[in-house]
MDAnalysis code that builds the backbone (N, CA, C; Angstrom):
import MDAnalysis as mda
import numpy as np

u = mda.Universe.empty(93, n_residues=31, atom_resindex=np.repeat(np.arange(31), 3), trajectory=True)
u.add_TopologyAttr("name", ["N", "CA", "C"] * 31)
u.add_TopologyAttr("resid", np.arange(1, 32))
u.add_TopologyAttr("resname", ["UNK", "UNK", "UNK", "UNK", "UNK", "UNK", "UNK", "UNK", "UNK", "UNK", "UNK", "UNK", "UNK", "UNK", "UNK", "UNK", "UNK", "UNK", "UNK", "UNK", "UNK", "UNK", "UNK", "UNK", "UNK", "UNK", "UNK", "UNK", "UNK", "UNK", "UNK"])
u.atoms.positions = np.array([
    [-1.684, -2.699, 13.244],
    [-2.479, -2.798, 12.003],
    [-2.159, -1.603, 11.104],
    [-1.731, -1.893, 9.899],
    [-1.389, -0.810, 8.977],
    [-2.624, -0.342, 8.227],
    [-2.542, 0.839, 7.664],
    [-3.685, 1.386, 6.922],
    [-3.969, 0.526, 5.692],
    [-2.894, 0.091, 5.024],
    [-3.082, -0.730, 3.817],
    [-3.856, -2.000, 4.153],
    [-3.449, -2.657, 5.241],
    [-4.122, -3.900, 5.633],
    [-5.586, -3.611, 5.959],
    [-5.826, -2.504, 6.647],
    [-7.197, -2.145, 7.020],
    [-8.041, -1.909, 5.769],
    [-7.475, -1.194, 4.813],
    [-8.218, -0.913, 3.572],
    [-8.537, -2.209, 2.836],
    [-7.556, -3.117, 2.794],
    [-7.774, -4.378, 2.090],
    [-8.880, -5.185, 2.775],
    [-8.842, -5.259, 4.105],
    [-9.868, -6.031, 4.809],
    [-11.236, -5.376, 4.623],
    [-11.270, -4.052, 4.529],
    [-12.547, -3.366, 4.312],
    [-13.088, -3.713, 2.937],
    [-12.208, -3.744, 1.945],
    [-12.639, -4.111, 0.585],
    [-13.161, -5.540, 0.583],
    [-12.450, -6.439, 1.283],
    [-12.892, -7.838, 1.339],
    [-14.256, -7.918, 2.018],
    [-14.448, -7.115, 3.065],
    [-15.724, -7.127, 3.786],
    [-16.844, -6.666, 2.865],
    [-16.597, -5.598, 2.112],
    [-17.610, -5.087, 1.175],
    [-17.898, -6.139, 0.108],
    [-16.835, -6.775, -0.381],
    [-17.012, -7.812, -1.417],
    [-17.879, -8.943, -0.875],
    [-17.600, -9.365, 0.361],
    [-18.368, -10.458, 0.963],
    [-19.822, -10.034, 1.161],
    [-20.038, -8.789, 1.581],
    [-21.404, -8.304, 1.804],
    [-22.163, -8.243, 0.487],
    [-21.507, -7.751, -0.560],
    [-22.164, -7.636, -1.874],
    [-22.502, -9.011, -2.429],
    [-21.532, -9.934, -2.377],
    [-21.789, -11.281, -2.913],
    [-22.881, -11.964, -2.095],
    [-22.892, -11.739, -0.785],
    [-23.930, -12.335, 0.060],
    [-25.289, -11.742, -0.272],
    [-25.336, -10.422, -0.479],
    [-26.603, -9.764, -0.824],
    [-27.093, -10.233, -2.188],
    [-26.164, -10.359, -3.136],
    [-26.544, -10.816, -4.485],
    [-27.100, -12.231, -4.406],
    [-26.450, -13.094, -3.633],
    [-26.923, -14.474, -3.496],
    [-28.326, -14.496, -2.917],
    [-28.572, -13.666, -1.899],
    [-29.900, -13.616, -1.289],
    [-30.922, -13.063, -2.271],
    [-30.542, -12.028, -3.016],
    [-31.469, -11.417, -3.980],
    [-31.820, -12.423, -5.071],
    [-30.808, -13.126, -5.585],
    [-31.068, -14.111, -6.646],
    [-31.976, -15.211, -6.109],
    [-31.724, -15.657, -4.874],
    [-32.560, -16.704, -4.284],
    [-33.989, -16.201, -4.117],
    [-34.121, -14.961, -3.640],
    [-35.449, -14.389, -3.393],
    [-36.238, -14.251, -4.692],
    [-35.549, -13.828, -5.770],
    [-36.234, -13.650, -7.059],
    [-36.419, -14.987, -7.771],
    [-35.708, -16.016, -7.301],
    [-35.838, -17.367, -7.875],
    [-35.590, -17.362, -9.375],
    [-34.401, -16.899, -9.775],
    [-34.068, -16.865, -11.205],
    [-33.818, -18.267, -11.732],
])
């Protein structure tokens, strides 16, 4: 596993976590 690949997967993980959190927050606030 290269460092570049690791960094990219970490960014993807953060992106997925943020989008998942945003989806939950929007659902919770019922916009």
